[in-house]
N, C-alpha and C positions, 0 to 999 in steps of 0.2 A: 353804443351797441345798436345795430339795425335789427329791431325785433320783427319788422315786417318781412324782410328778405332773408335773414338768417334762419336756419332750420334746425329742428331737433333731430339728433342722430341716435339718441337712446332715451326711451321713455319708461319710467318705472314708478310704480305706486303700490302701496299696501291698502287693502280694504280692511278696516278695523271696526269690529262691533263689540261693544262692552269691554274695550281694552284688549281684545284678542284679535290677532291677524287671521282673517278668514279667507283671504285671497291675495296672491302676489302677482303683479303684472310687471314684466320686464321684456322689452322688445327693442332690438336695433331697428333703425329706420333707414331704408335705402333711399336717400334723397336724390339719387341720380346725378350727383355732382361730386367732383373730387374734393377730398378734405384738404384743408390747409395743413402743411407739415407740422405747424405748432400744435394744432388740435390733436393730430395723431401722436405727437410726442407726449402731450399732457395726459391723454386718456388711454393710450395704448390701443385705441380702435383704429383699424385700417380700412382703406377703401375696399380691399378684398373681403374683409369680414362683413362689411355692410352689404356688398353684392351677394355674398353667399348666405348670410344669416338674417339680413334685414327684411322687414316687411315693407310693403309699399306705403308711402306717406298717406294716401287716401285711406288705407286700412287702419292706420294708426289714428287718423281723425275719427273714423267710424267707431273704433274701440273707445276713444275718449267720450264721444257723444253718448254711447251706451252706459258708460260708467258714471258720467257726471249727471246723475239724476237730481232733480230739484230737491232742495233741502239737505243735500249732502254737505257735511263739514269738510272742507279741504284745508290741510295744514301744510305749509311749506316754509322754508327758511329763506328770508328775503323774498317774500311771497309776490311782491310786485314783479320781480324778474320772471318767475314761473308763470304768473298769470298773463303777462304780456306774450310769452311764447305760446302758451296754450290758446289764448284768444286768437292770435293771428294764424295759428294752424287751423283752428276751427273755421275761421273767417275765409280761408282759401277754399274750403270744400262745402261749407254750410253758411254762405254769406248772410242769408236771411234769418238764420237761427242762432248764430254765434253769440250775439248780445244777450239773448234770452237764456242761453245755456249757462253762461258765466255769471249772469246777474241773479239767477235763481239758486245759486250755491251760497254757502256761508264760508268765508275765507278767514283763516287765522295765520298771521305772520309770526312764526316762532322767534324771529330775530327781534321784533318789536317787544315781545314778552321778555326775551333775554335781557334787553336793555333796561328793563324794570327790575331785573333780578340780580344781575352780575355786573362787575366792573368790566370796562373795555379790556380786550377786544371781544367782538360778538359774532364772528363767523361760526359756521356749523361745527368746525373742528374745535373751536374755542368752547362751544356749548358742551361738546363731548368731554373736553378736559375739565370744565367747570363742575360737571356732575360725575366725574371719575368713571366714565363709561368705556366700554371696549372700543379700541381704535379700529377704523375701517379704511378702505381705499377711497379717499374723498374725491377722486376724479371719475368715478363711475356712478351712474344714476341709481342702480339698485343698492349700492352700498350707502350712498347718501340717504336713501329712503329708510334703510335699516337703522342708520344712526339717528335720523329724525324721529323715528318711532320711539326709540328708547329715550331720547331727549324729551319728547312730549310727555311720556309717562313720568319721567323724573320731575318735570315742571308741575304736572298735575299733583304729584305726591307732595312736592314742596309747598304749593299753595293752589288750591282748587278754584282758580278764578279765570281759567282760559276763555270761558264763554264771554267774559267782559270784553275780550279783544276781537270779537267777531266783527269783521269788516272795518277794522281800524288799523291803519298802517302808519307806523312812525317813520319819519324821514330825517336825515341829517340836515339841519337848517343851513349848513354851509353849502350844500350841493342842491338842495331842493328835491322834488319828486322826479324820478327817472322815467322818461317815456310818457305814455298816455295816462291821463287821470281818469280812472273809471268812475262813473257817476254813483255807483252803489258802494264805493269805498270812501270812508272818511279819512283824509290824510292829515296827520298832525305832526307838527315840528317836535322832534325828540332829541334834544342835545344829550351828549354823553354825561354820565355822572359817576361819581366814585363812592357811592354810599351803599353798594350792594343791594340787598332786597329792600325795596322801598315800601313804605307804609301802605296798606291797602287803600287808604283814602287818597294817596298821591300817585297811583298808577296812571299811565297815560290815558286810558279811556275816561277817567274821571277829571282830568285836568281841564282847566279853562284854557282854550286854545290861545287866547290873546296873551296869556301869561308867558308863553314860551316863544312867541314870534319875536325874532330879532331883526 
């Protein structure tokens, strides 16, 4: 995946305070380039829709800059993927500020948490199934955001230790870390296991890294 040159065509996020959604952001982004047929097939988003409904990429970057205030907790599933795209979008328009913007946030990867909670597989759709949540269209950003919101609530109710995972990303030791290693993130090898909810003392944030390296 070319995180530097590939671009975001739909950006969605919820702003949550005390567990309640107080703001919803969902915008198409007109990247000024034709979409690959496969992308249109998967997402249902067309070039015409981006032209007619999409905002300029610079405006999307400005919106992100405003919303990503220092100290905000950002939750994403497979967070490394989202962080890479967000970082390079900001880098195109705010090259001198992008590093500070992303490093001044707190990042939680819900997939890393899920691997300490449930057996394989661990995609967002699997998290929804594991917690018996309402199904959504997983090829659209706003629906993914909605699903992630309810997954996060379910995880918090199951065991309230999400803060332990701040800025700790697990990765499959078979493939390593995808893309750029951010200096403010601690990357830890996280093999799959089949024991369901692990003991609180054995969650990834508390593991000795050397124990898991293969």
